[in-house]
C-alpha positions as CSV (number, residue, x, y, z in Angstrom):
1,M,-12.3,50.5,52.9
2,S,-10.7,52.1,56.0
3,I,-12.7,52.2,59.3
4,P,-13.5,55.7,60.6
5,V,-11.7,56.7,63.8
6,D,-13.7,56.0,66.9
7,P,-13.1,58.7,69.5
8,Y,-13.5,56.4,72.4
9,Y,-11.1,53.7,71.2
10,D,-8.7,56.4,69.9
11,K,-8.4,57.9,73.4
12,Q,-8.3,54.5,75.2
13,Y,-5.4,53.3,73.1
14,N,-3.5,56.5,73.0
15,A,-0.9,55.4,75.6
16,R,1.3,58.4,75.3
17,A,-1.5,60.7,76.1
18,S,-2.2,58.8,79.3
19,V,0.9,60.2,81.1
20,S,1.9,63.8,81.6
21,D,5.5,63.4,80.2
22,Y,5.9,60.5,77.9
23,D,9.4,61.5,76.8
24,Q,10.9,60.8,80.2
25,Y,10.3,57.1,79.8
26,P,12.4,56.3,76.6
27,R,15.2,58.4,78.2
28,L,14.9,56.4,81.4
29,Y,14.8,53.0,79.5
30,R,17.9,54.1,77.6
31,S,19.9,55.3,80.6
32,L,19.2,52.1,82.6
33,S,20.0,50.0,79.5
34,D,23.2,51.8,78.9
35,A,24.2,51.1,82.5
36,A,23.4,47.5,82.0
37,H,25.6,47.3,78.9
38,S,28.5,49.0,80.7
39,S,28.3,46.9,83.8
40,L,27.6,43.4,82.5
41,Q,29.1,41.0,80.1
42,V,27.2,41.1,76.9
43,F,27.3,39.5,73.5
44,R,26.0,42.3,71.2
45,D,24.3,42.3,67.8
46,I,24.1,38.6,67.2
47,A,22.2,37.7,64.1
48,Y,19.1,35.5,64.5
49,G,18.2,36.0,60.8
50,P,19.5,37.5,57.6
51,G,17.8,40.9,57.8
52,A,19.8,43.9,59.0
53,G,17.4,44.4,61.9
54,E,17.4,40.8,63.0
55,R,19.8,41.1,65.9
56,L,19.8,40.3,69.6
57,D,21.9,41.0,72.7
58,I,22.7,38.3,75.3
59,F,23.5,39.0,78.9
60,P,24.8,35.7,80.2
61,A,24.4,34.4,83.7
62,A,27.5,33.7,85.9
63,Q,26.6,30.0,86.0
64,P,26.0,27.6,83.1
65,D,22.5,26.1,82.2
66,A,20.8,29.3,83.4
67,P,17.1,30.0,82.7
68,V,16.5,32.5,80.0
69,L,14.4,35.6,79.9
70,L,13.6,36.8,76.4
71,F,12.4,40.4,76.4
72,I,10.5,42.0,73.5
73,H,10.2,45.8,73.5
74,G,7.1,47.8,72.9
75,G,6.6,51.0,71.1
76,Y,3.4,50.2,69.2
77,W,5.4,48.2,66.7
78,R,6.9,51.5,65.3
79,A,9.4,52.7,68.0
80,L,12.1,51.8,70.5
81,S,14.7,49.0,70.1
82,K,16.8,46.6,72.1
83,A,19.1,49.6,73.0
84,E,16.3,50.8,75.4
85,S,15.3,47.3,76.5
86,A,18.1,45.9,78.8
87,F,17.0,47.8,82.0
88,M,16.0,44.5,83.7
89,A,19.3,42.7,82.9
90,P,21.4,43.7,86.0
91,A,18.8,42.5,88.6
92,L,17.9,39.3,86.7
93,V,21.4,38.4,85.8
94,E,22.4,38.8,89.5
95,A,19.5,36.5,90.4
96,G,20.9,33.8,88.0
97,A,19.1,34.4,84.7
98,C,20.4,34.8,81.2
99,V,18.7,37.8,79.6
100,V,18.1,38.2,75.8
101,V,16.7,41.4,74.2
102,I,15.8,41.5,70.5
103,D,15.3,43.9,67.7
104,Y,12.7,43.6,65.0
105,D,11.9,45.7,62.0
106,L,9.4,48.5,62.6
107,A,6.1,49.6,61.0
108,P,5.2,51.2,58.7
109,A,8.2,49.9,56.8
110,V,7.1,46.3,57.4
111,S,3.8,44.6,58.2
112,L,2.8,43.1,61.5
113,D,2.9,39.7,59.9
114,H,6.6,40.3,59.1
115,I,7.3,41.4,62.8
116,V,5.5,38.3,64.2
117,D,7.6,36.1,61.9
118,Q,10.8,37.8,63.1
119,V,9.9,37.3,66.8
120,R,9.1,33.7,66.2
121,R,12.4,33.2,64.4
122,S,14.2,34.8,67.2
123,L,12.7,32.3,69.7
124,A,13.7,29.4,67.3
125,W,17.2,30.8,67.2
126,I,17.4,31.0,71.0
127,N,16.1,27.4,71.3
128,A,18.8,26.2,68.9
129,H,21.8,28.4,70.1
130,I,21.3,29.8,73.6
131,A,23.2,26.8,75.2
132,E,26.3,28.2,73.5
133,F,26.0,31.2,75.7
134,G,25.2,29.3,79.0
135,G,21.5,29.4,78.7
136,D,19.1,26.5,79.1
137,P,16.9,26.1,76.1
138,T,14.3,24.2,78.1
139,R,13.8,27.1,80.5
140,V,12.9,30.1,78.3
141,V,10.4,32.7,79.5
142,A,9.2,35.4,77.2
143,S,8.2,38.8,78.4
144,G,7.3,42.1,76.8
145,S,5.3,45.3,77.3
146,S,2.5,46.8,75.3
147,A,3.3,45.8,71.6
148,G,5.9,43.6,73.1
149,G,3.2,42.0,75.2
150,H,1.2,41.4,72.0
151,L,4.2,39.7,70.5
152,V,4.6,37.5,73.5
153,G,0.9,36.5,72.9
154,M,1.8,35.6,69.4
155,L,4.6,33.3,70.7
156,L,2.0,31.7,73.0
157,A,-0.4,31.2,70.1
158,G,-0.9,27.7,68.7
159,G,-0.3,26.4,65.2
160,W,3.0,27.9,64.2
161,H,5.7,25.9,65.9
162,A,6.4,23.1,63.4
163,D,7.0,25.6,60.6
164,Y,9.8,27.1,62.7
165,G,11.4,23.8,63.8
166,V,10.4,24.1,67.5
167,T,8.0,22.1,69.7
168,D,4.9,23.7,71.2
169,S,6.7,23.5,74.6
170,V,9.5,25.8,73.5
171,L,8.4,28.3,76.2
172,R,8.5,27.4,79.9
173,G,6.5,30.5,80.8
174,A,5.5,34.0,79.7
175,L,4.9,37.4,81.3
176,P,3.0,39.7,79.0
177,I,2.7,43.2,80.4
178,S,0.0,45.7,79.3
179,G,-0.4,43.6,76.2
180,L,-2.7,43.9,73.2
181,F,-4.4,40.6,72.5
182,D,-7.4,41.6,70.3
183,L,-6.4,44.0,67.6
184,Q,-9.9,44.6,66.2
185,P,-10.4,47.8,68.2
186,L,-7.2,49.3,66.8
187,L,-8.7,49.4,63.3
188,A,-10.8,52.4,64.6
189,T,-7.8,54.3,65.9
190,Q,-5.0,56.5,64.7
191,I,-2.7,53.6,65.3
192,N,-3.9,52.0,62.1
193,S,-2.5,54.9,60.1
194,W,0.9,53.3,60.5
195,M,-0.1,49.7,61.0
196,N,-2.3,49.4,57.9
197,L,-4.3,46.5,59.3
198,D,-7.4,45.1,57.7
199,E,-10.0,42.9,59.3
200,Q,-8.1,39.7,58.3
201,A,-4.7,40.9,59.4
202,A,-6.1,42.0,62.7
203,R,-7.6,38.6,63.4
204,R,-4.6,36.8,62.0
205,N,-2.4,38.6,64.5
206,S,-4.7,38.6,67.5
207,P,-3.5,36.2,70.3
208,Q,-7.1,36.2,71.5
209,A,-8.1,34.3,68.4
210,H,-5.3,31.7,68.5
211,F,-5.1,30.0,71.8
212,P,-3.0,26.9,72.0
213,C,-4.2,23.5,73.0
214,Q,-1.5,23.4,75.6
215,G,0.6,26.1,77.0
216,P,3.0,27.1,79.7
217,E,2.3,29.1,82.9
218,I,1.7,32.8,82.2
219,V,1.6,35.8,84.4
220,V,-0.4,38.8,83.1
221,S,-0.1,42.3,84.5
222,Y,-0.8,45.9,83.7
223,G,-0.5,49.2,85.6
224,A,-3.4,50.2,87.8
225,L,-3.3,53.7,86.2
226,E,-3.8,52.4,82.6
227,S,-6.9,52.9,80.5
228,A,-10.0,50.7,80.8
229,E,-9.3,49.1,77.4
230,F,-5.7,48.1,78.2
231,A,-7.0,46.6,81.5
232,R,-9.8,44.8,79.6
233,Q,-7.4,43.3,77.0
234,S,-5.3,41.7,79.7
235,Q,-8.2,40.6,81.8
236,E,-10.1,38.9,79.0
237,Y,-7.0,37.2,77.6
238,L,-6.1,35.7,81.0
239,E,-9.7,34.6,81.6
240,A,-9.9,32.9,78.3
241,W,-6.5,31.3,78.9
242,Q,-7.6,29.9,82.3
243,A,-11.0,28.8,80.8
244,R,-9.1,26.4,78.6
245,G,-7.5,24.8,81.6
246,L,-4.1,26.5,81.0
247,P,-2.1,27.8,84.0
248,G,-2.1,31.6,84.5
249,R,-2.5,34.3,87.1
250,F,-2.7,38.0,87.5
251,V,-0.2,40.3,89.2
252,A,-1.4,43.7,90.2
253,A,0.7,46.8,89.8
254,P,-0.7,49.6,92.0
255,G,0.3,53.1,91.2
256,R,2.0,52.2,87.9
257,N,1.2,53.5,84.4
258,H,1.6,52.1,81.0
259,F,5.2,53.0,80.8
260,D,6.6,52.5,84.3
261,V,5.0,49.2,85.1
262,V,7.5,47.3,83.0
263,L,10.4,48.8,85.0
264,Q,9.4,46.4,87.9
265,L,11.2,43.6,86.0
266,G,14.4,45.2,87.0
267,E,13.4,46.2,90.5
268,P,14.1,43.4,93.1
269,G,11.2,42.9,95.5
270,T,8.5,44.2,93.3
271,P,5.6,41.9,92.3
272,L,6.6,41.6,88.7
273,Y,10.2,40.9,89.5
274,R,9.2,38.1,91.9
275,A,6.8,36.7,89.3
276,A,9.6,36.7,86.7
277,L,11.9,34.8,89.1
278,Q,9.1,32.3,89.8
279,L,8.5,31.6,86.1
280,L,12.3,31.3,85.6
281,G,12.5,28.8,88.5
282,L,14.9,31.1,90.5
């Protein structure tokens, strides 16, 4: 039986309604990403799996054995792609990082279980092959925004690594931005009209329910202009991470909303950019 829509949660998780002109942001992501593709060396549309949508782009660093930033796009699991997700590549490549951006299949055509499996397989592919492109597989940092932040959380979760042929230390660090870590509230929102989650699927895919026994350093952030629920999600995840003795910290983003906070990854000198460099060891 479907759960009735709760007006409070529906408003809190309606990210698009939290800004006056949402459409400007995908256009900006795309224009900045197009500029990255035109100005940098890039290996495009490399298959990390057999599915048509299982492709990634690699922006290599100038020097070998470079640390790797894996970026996972948001879009509430139903929108955007790697074509809008390379905006951070110029600044991070210049700093010495190899940047990888991935595609995954989108809801409602596929389930969230399917998407999580794809993202985990993409990380396993990077672990096995990124050295061929000048990246250091022992220094991989995962980042993503919104739904991408959720998927980063599912990479940090425990219990899946052996099935994918990687160790539980496959990530050196993680930087989830405006993430969704407890999916239970989404059952009472319009979001579930395309996600089709039930109670079991929501728990199975909630990072908050699957903390690892050991994990890398994480940096958690969200925009100061975001809703109370998005703030709570990040705060409670970080607090629970730290309560388990795992290393993590918060980076504030004053004046930023749900959609422009992630742009800091490509803006040298900003708190998130500096945090990414620290996690990458640059």
